[in-house]
C-alpha positions as CSV (number, residue, x, y, z in Angstrom):
1,M,-17.1,12.0,21.9
2,E,-17.4,9.3,19.2
3,K,-14.0,7.2,19.0
4,Y,-12.9,4.8,16.3
5,L,-10.3,2.2,16.3
6,A,-8.4,1.8,13.0
7,F,-5.9,-0.9,12.0
8,D,-3.4,-0.9,9.0
9,I,-2.9,-4.6,8.6
10,G,0.5,-5.4,7.0
11,G,2.8,-8.7,6.7
12,T,5.6,-7.3,8.7
13,D,3.9,-5.1,11.0
14,I,0.1,-3.9,12.2
15,K,-0.2,-0.2,12.8
16,Y,-3.2,0.8,15.0
17,A,-4.8,4.1,16.3
18,V,-8.0,5.5,18.4
19,L,-9.2,8.6,16.2
20,D,-12.4,10.9,16.5
21,K,-14.6,11.3,13.4
22,E,-12.5,14.4,12.3
23,G,-9.4,12.1,11.7
24,N,-7.6,13.3,15.1
25,F,-5.3,10.9,16.6
26,L,-5.8,10.2,20.3
27,Q,-3.6,7.0,20.5
28,K,-1.5,5.3,18.2
29,G,1.3,2.5,18.1
30,S,2.1,-0.5,16.0
31,Y,3.1,-4.4,17.2
32,P,4.9,-7.1,15.2
33,S,2.5,-9.1,12.6
34,N,2.6,-12.4,11.8
35,R,1.7,-13.0,8.2
36,F,1.4,-16.7,8.4
37,D,-1.2,-16.8,11.3
38,G,-4.1,-15.4,10.5
39,S,-6.0,-16.2,13.8
40,A,-3.3,-14.3,15.8
41,I,-3.9,-11.2,13.9
42,L,-7.7,-11.6,14.6
43,Q,-7.4,-12.1,18.1
44,S,-4.8,-9.3,18.3
45,I,-7.7,-7.0,16.9
46,I,-10.0,-8.2,19.4
47,G,-7.9,-7.9,22.0
48,R,-7.2,-4.2,21.3
49,A,-10.9,-3.2,20.8
50,L,-11.6,-4.8,23.9
51,Q,-9.2,-2.7,26.0
52,T,-10.4,0.4,24.2
53,E,-13.8,2.0,25.9
54,G,-16.6,3.8,24.3
55,L,-15.7,2.7,20.7
56,T,-18.2,3.9,17.9
57,G,-16.5,1.4,15.2
58,I,-13.5,-0.3,13.9
59,A,-12.0,0.6,10.5
60,L,-9.7,-1.9,8.6
61,S,-7.0,-1.7,6.0
62,V,-6.4,-5.0,4.8
63,P,-4.2,-6.2,2.0
64,G,-5.7,-8.2,-1.1
65,F,-8.5,-8.2,-2.9
66,V,-11.5,-7.1,-0.5
67,D,-15.0,-6.3,-1.3
68,H,-15.4,-2.8,0.6
69,K,-19.3,-3.4,1.2
70,T,-19.3,-6.8,2.6
71,G,-15.8,-7.1,3.9
72,Y,-15.2,-10.6,2.2
73,I,-11.6,-11.0,1.3
74,E,-11.1,-13.0,-1.9
75,V,-7.4,-13.1,-2.0
76,G,-5.6,-12.0,1.4
77,G,-2.3,-10.9,-0.2
78,A,0.6,-11.2,2.4
79,I,-1.6,-12.8,4.6
80,S,-2.8,-16.0,3.3
81,D,-5.1,-17.1,5.9
82,F,-7.3,-14.2,4.8
83,N,-8.2,-15.7,1.4
84,R,-12.0,-16.2,1.2
85,F,-12.5,-14.8,4.4
86,N,-15.0,-12.3,5.7
87,I,-13.2,-10.1,8.2
88,K,-15.9,-7.7,8.8
89,E,-18.7,-10.3,9.4
90,Y,-16.4,-12.3,11.8
91,L,-15.3,-9.3,14.2
92,E,-18.9,-7.9,14.3
93,E,-20.1,-11.2,15.7
94,Q,-17.2,-11.4,18.2
95,L,-17.4,-7.4,19.0
96,N,-20.9,-6.6,18.5
97,I,-19.8,-3.5,16.8
98,S,-19.6,-2.1,13.3
99,V,-16.6,-2.9,11.4
100,S,-15.6,-2.0,7.8
101,A,-12.8,-3.1,5.6
102,E,-11.1,-1.7,2.4
103,N,-7.7,-2.5,0.6
104,D,-4.8,-1.0,2.0
105,V,-3.7,0.6,-1.1
106,N,-7.1,2.2,-1.4
107,C,-7.0,3.6,2.4
108,V,-3.6,4.9,1.4
109,A,-5.4,7.4,-1.6
110,L,-8.5,7.8,0.5
111,G,-6.4,9.5,3.5
112,E,-4.4,11.4,1.1
113,K,-7.5,12.7,-0.4
114,W,-9.0,13.2,2.8
115,R,-6.1,15.0,4.9
116,G,-2.9,14.7,2.7
117,N,-1.6,16.1,-0.4
118,A,-4.2,14.8,-2.7
119,Q,-7.0,17.0,-1.2
120,N,-7.5,19.6,-4.3
121,E,-6.9,16.6,-6.8
122,A,-9.9,15.0,-8.7
123,D,-7.7,12.6,-11.1
124,F,-5.1,11.1,-9.2
125,L,-3.3,7.7,-9.0
126,C,-1.3,6.3,-5.6
127,M,1.3,3.8,-5.9
128,T,3.1,2.1,-2.8
129,I,6.3,0.7,-2.9
130,G,7.4,-1.9,-0.3
131,T,7.3,-5.6,0.2
132,G,5.4,-5.4,-3.2
133,I,3.8,-3.1,-5.2
134,G,0.1,-1.7,-5.0
135,G,-1.9,1.1,-6.3
136,A,-5.2,3.1,-6.4
137,I,-7.3,5.3,-8.8
138,F,-8.9,8.3,-8.1
139,I,-11.2,9.4,-11.4
140,D,-13.4,12.3,-11.0
141,N,-13.2,12.6,-7.2
142,K,-14.1,8.8,-6.8
143,L,-11.9,5.9,-5.8
144,Y,-12.3,3.6,-9.0
145,R,-12.3,-0.5,-7.8
146,G,-13.2,-2.1,-11.1
147,S,-15.8,-4.9,-11.5
148,T,-14.2,-7.2,-8.8
149,N,-12.5,-4.6,-6.8
150,M,-9.0,-5.6,-8.3
151,A,-8.7,-2.1,-9.9
152,G,-5.3,-0.8,-9.6
153,E,-3.0,-3.5,-8.8
154,F,-0.3,-2.1,-10.8
155,G,2.1,-4.7,-9.1
156,Y,1.0,-7.3,-11.7
157,M,2.0,-5.2,-14.8
158,I,4.6,-7.0,-16.6
159,T,7.8,-4.6,-16.9
160,Q,10.0,-7.0,-18.9
161,G,10.0,-9.8,-21.4
162,L,8.6,-13.1,-20.0
163,Q,11.1,-15.6,-18.6
164,N,10.3,-19.0,-19.8
165,N,6.8,-18.1,-20.6
166,L,6.5,-17.3,-16.8
167,A,5.1,-13.8,-15.5
168,E,6.1,-14.3,-11.7
169,K,9.5,-13.0,-12.0
170,C,8.7,-10.0,-14.7
171,T,5.9,-8.4,-13.0
172,L,6.5,-4.9,-11.0
173,S,5.9,-6.3,-7.8
174,Y,8.8,-8.4,-8.4
175,T,11.1,-6.0,-10.6
176,G,10.2,-2.9,-8.7
177,S,9.7,-3.9,-5.3
178,I,11.7,-3.8,-1.9
179,Y,11.5,-7.4,-1.7
180,G,12.5,-8.2,-5.2
181,L,15.3,-5.9,-4.7
182,R,16.6,-7.8,-1.6
183,E,16.1,-11.5,-3.2
184,R,18.1,-10.6,-6.2
185,F,21.2,-9.0,-4.3
186,A,21.2,-12.1,-1.8
187,K,21.1,-14.7,-4.6
188,Y,24.1,-13.0,-5.8
189,K,25.9,-12.9,-2.5
190,G,24.8,-16.6,-1.6
191,V,23.0,-15.6,1.5
192,K,19.3,-15.8,2.6
193,V,17.0,-13.1,1.6
194,E,16.2,-12.5,5.4
195,T,19.6,-11.6,6.0
196,V,19.5,-8.7,3.6
197,T,17.5,-5.4,4.2
198,G,16.6,-3.0,1.3
199,F,18.6,-0.4,3.4
200,D,21.7,-2.8,2.6
201,V,21.4,-2.7,-1.1
202,F,20.9,0.9,-1.3
203,D,23.8,1.4,1.0
204,A,25.7,-0.9,-0.9
205,C,25.0,1.1,-4.0
206,E,25.7,4.6,-2.5
207,Q,29.4,2.6,-1.5
208,G,29.6,1.8,-5.1
209,E,29.7,-2.0,-5.1
210,P,29.1,-2.9,-8.9
211,R,26.2,-5.8,-7.9
212,A,24.2,-3.1,-5.9
213,R,24.4,-0.7,-8.3
214,H,23.3,-2.7,-11.1
215,E,20.3,-3.8,-8.9
216,V,19.2,-0.5,-7.8
217,T,19.5,0.7,-11.3
218,S,17.3,-2.2,-12.5
219,F,14.8,-1.3,-9.7
220,Y,14.4,2.3,-10.6
221,N,14.0,1.6,-14.6
222,S,11.4,-0.9,-14.1
223,L,9.4,1.6,-12.0
224,A,10.0,4.5,-14.4
225,I,8.9,2.1,-17.2
226,A,5.4,1.3,-15.1
227,V,5.2,5.0,-14.0
228,Y,5.4,6.2,-17.6
229,N,2.4,3.7,-18.8
230,L,0.3,4.8,-15.9
231,L,1.1,8.5,-16.9
232,F,-0.2,7.9,-20.1
233,M,-2.9,5.4,-19.6
234,F,-4.8,7.6,-17.0
235,N,-3.6,11.1,-17.8
236,P,-3.6,11.9,-14.0
237,K,-3.1,15.3,-12.5
238,K,-0.8,13.8,-9.8
239,L,0.9,10.1,-9.2
240,F,1.5,10.1,-5.7
241,I,3.9,7.6,-4.3
242,G,4.0,5.7,-0.8
243,G,5.7,3.1,1.0
244,A,8.9,2.9,2.9
245,V,11.3,3.9,-0.2
246,S,9.4,7.0,-0.6
247,E,11.5,8.2,2.5
248,R,14.7,8.2,0.0
249,K,15.2,11.8,-1.4
250,E,16.2,10.7,-4.7
251,L,13.2,8.4,-5.4
252,I,11.3,11.2,-7.5
253,S,14.4,12.5,-9.0
254,E,15.8,9.0,-10.1
255,L,12.3,8.2,-12.0
256,T,11.8,11.6,-13.4
257,W,15.1,11.8,-15.5
258,R,14.1,8.3,-16.6
259,I,10.8,9.0,-17.7
260,Q,12.0,12.2,-19.2
261,S,14.6,10.1,-21.6
262,M,11.4,8.2,-22.6
263,G,9.8,11.1,-24.3
264,S,6.8,12.1,-21.4
265,Y,5.5,15.3,-22.8
266,G,6.2,16.8,-19.3
267,K,4.0,14.2,-17.6
268,E,6.8,13.3,-15.2
269,S,5.9,16.7,-13.2
270,A,2.8,14.5,-11.9
271,L,5.1,12.7,-9.6
272,E,5.1,13.4,-5.8
273,C,5.3,11.8,-2.6
274,C,2.6,10.8,0.0
275,G,2.3,13.4,2.5
276,L,0.7,11.4,5.5
277,K,3.4,8.8,5.6
278,N,2.6,6.1,7.8
279,D,-0.8,7.5,8.8
280,A,-2.0,7.5,5.4
281,G,-3.5,4.0,5.5
282,L,-5.2,4.5,9.3
283,L,-6.9,8.0,8.2
284,G,-8.3,6.2,4.8
285,A,-9.5,3.3,6.8
286,L,-11.5,5.6,9.0
287,Y,-12.6,7.8,5.9
288,H,-14.0,4.9,4.4
289,H,-15.5,3.6,7.5
290,L,-17.3,7.0,8.2
291,Q,-18.6,6.7,4.4
292,A,-19.4,2.9,4.6
293,C,-21.2,2.8,8.2
294,T,-22.3,6.4,9.3
295,S,-22.3,8.5,6.5
296,K,-20.6,11.5,8.5
297,I,-18.7,12.7,5.9
């Protein structure tokens, strides 16, 4: 039986799995990621691969702008050590096995298309909401990557007026991300952002804490503006939302009524949460690997 080792590399943790070519999980787990030490991440991948017998290939889901054919990472996103680094080439030299690499949110979309809620959709978008914001675009059953592999970077959208002519604090990756939500609430409380979780802010909001309610409202408003724009720009059949915040039962309803109030002509009905949860990136990485390296699908 052919076995593949897939990694979903994030700034907080690294998920991994051994799968067969049909996407069945034979083993899976996760371990902490050191986003500030790219070498340690690479060594952990090598170590895991050496411990797994009979591997056919290694499939990677990585943050940032990655060339899905060559494995060259122009910008490593949460892992700056991966900037201008060819992760495919490096690991193939170390392990003498075929390696593939694809953007993390593209992998989520590929996973949903292969085994999740997007199996019957030809035109759809995928947005992940977490530390930052990521996106992926499917048009006519094909993943659209753009001219330089940067298509779908929804987090760079500006969702409010520029402050002091600087875009950084006005992009969706700040105004509509969990990190931005945490940072704003922590600043108000006068504490370090590391001491505040997204759950803390949502819990405080549910308890009626005024500042938390203000920040959560702003968070949903920014996301709704972005989703509204995307629905009209791409006219997708579905927009799937993933990431930790998609576990919140009120997410879709909070976005839906806001989008309706903007005059969406029913387009808000396209919103749906991803179905594969934490497995989407791993399955998508394998799907990409099978296409890129083995042509088995």
